[in-house]
C-alpha positions as CSV (number, residue, x, y, z in Angstrom):
1,M,-20.0,12.5,-37.2
2,T,-18.5,15.2,-34.8
3,P,-15.3,14.8,-32.6
4,K,-17.6,15.5,-29.6
5,R,-19.5,12.2,-30.5
6,L,-17.0,10.4,-32.0
7,Q,-14.7,11.0,-28.5
8,S,-18.1,9.8,-26.5
9,I,-18.2,6.4,-28.6
10,V,-14.3,5.9,-27.9
11,L,-14.7,6.6,-24.2
12,A,-17.6,4.0,-23.8
13,A,-15.5,1.6,-26.1
14,C,-12.4,2.4,-23.5
15,L,-14.9,2.1,-20.6
16,A,-17.0,-1.8,-22.1
17,T,-13.7,-3.5,-22.8
18,S,-11.3,-5.2,-21.0
19,A,-8.5,-3.8,-23.1
20,F,-9.0,-0.6,-23.1
21,P,-5.6,0.7,-22.8
22,A,-5.3,-0.8,-26.6
23,L,-8.2,0.9,-27.9
24,C,-7.3,4.0,-26.7
25,A,-3.6,4.6,-27.4
26,S,-2.9,7.1,-30.3
27,P,-0.6,6.4,-32.8
28,G,0.4,9.8,-33.6
29,P,-1.1,13.7,-33.2
30,T,-4.3,13.6,-33.2
31,T,-6.9,16.2,-35.2
32,S,-9.8,16.7,-33.3
33,A,-9.8,19.7,-30.9
34,A,-10.3,17.2,-27.8
35,M,-9.1,13.6,-26.4
36,V,-9.7,11.9,-23.4
37,V,-7.7,10.0,-20.8
38,V,-9.1,7.6,-18.7
39,A,-8.4,7.0,-15.0
40,K,-9.9,3.3,-14.1
41,S,-8.2,0.3,-12.4
42,F,-5.8,2.9,-10.8
43,M,-3.9,3.6,-14.1
44,F,-4.1,6.4,-16.7
45,A,-5.6,4.9,-20.4
46,P,-3.4,5.7,-22.5
47,T,-0.1,6.0,-20.8
48,T,1.3,8.2,-23.1
49,L,-1.1,10.6,-25.6
50,T,0.3,12.5,-28.5
51,V,-1.8,15.4,-29.9
52,S,-1.3,18.3,-31.7
53,V,-0.4,21.9,-30.5
54,G,-4.5,23.1,-29.2
55,T,-5.6,20.3,-28.4
56,T,-8.1,19.7,-25.0
57,V,-6.8,16.9,-23.1
58,T,-9.6,15.8,-20.6
59,W,-9.0,13.5,-17.9
60,S,-12.0,11.7,-16.5
61,N,-11.9,9.4,-13.4
62,Q,-14.1,6.3,-13.8
63,D,-12.7,4.7,-10.8
64,E,-14.7,4.2,-7.5
65,E,-11.5,6.0,-5.9
66,P,-11.0,9.9,-5.9
67,H,-7.9,10.6,-8.3
68,T,-5.8,14.3,-9.1
69,V,-4.1,15.1,-12.3
70,V,-0.7,16.7,-11.9
71,S,1.9,17.9,-13.6
72,D,5.3,17.2,-12.9
73,T,6.2,21.0,-13.8
74,G,3.2,22.4,-12.3
75,L,1.7,23.4,-15.6
76,F,-1.5,22.3,-14.3
77,R,-2.9,20.4,-11.1
78,S,-6.5,19.4,-11.2
79,G,-8.6,19.1,-7.9
80,A,-9.7,15.6,-6.6
81,L,-12.0,14.1,-8.6
82,D,-14.0,11.7,-7.6
83,T,-15.8,9.0,-10.0
84,N,-17.6,10.5,-13.6
85,D,-15.4,13.6,-12.3
86,S,-13.1,15.3,-15.1
87,F,-10.2,18.1,-15.6
88,S,-9.2,19.1,-19.3
89,F,-6.6,21.2,-20.1
90,T,-5.3,22.7,-23.4
91,F,-1.9,22.4,-24.9
92,T,-0.8,25.8,-26.8
93,K,3.0,24.5,-26.7
94,T,4.8,21.8,-28.6
95,G,6.9,19.1,-25.5
96,T,6.1,16.2,-23.5
97,Y,4.1,16.9,-20.4
98,R,4.5,14.2,-17.8
99,F,1.8,13.6,-15.0
100,I,0.4,11.3,-11.7
101,C,-2.0,11.0,-9.1
102,S,-0.8,13.1,-6.2
103,I,-3.4,10.6,-4.2
104,H,-1.8,7.7,-6.2
105,P,1.6,7.9,-7.2
106,Q,2.1,5.0,-9.1
107,M,-1.0,6.4,-11.6
108,I,1.5,8.1,-14.4
109,G,1.1,9.4,-18.0
110,T,2.5,11.4,-20.6
111,I,1.2,14.2,-23.2
112,V,3.2,14.3,-26.1
113,V,2.2,17.8,-28.1
114,Q,3.5,18.4,-31.7
């Protein structure tokens, strides 16, 4: 199974269940080249994602309202993402990267790059 196909299956499972944060949680660094953070119900899921250096993270808006993805250090910043829009960023250095939705600042998340 390709990493892209696996990513699609995980995203579908996340969206199809009411417990999607538990399904989408990442217990450790990922081994695939891409991971998805979903914006749904005015929250990011998973709220913390641990990945390896070189991983591309894609944020996908599955809400009816627009959202943004903004790094607290200014490293990355999306425009407004409408329903089904996405934004991607590749992490090239280790560290902890916090982000928010600038439209709904209660929506917060963290990417840990190992």
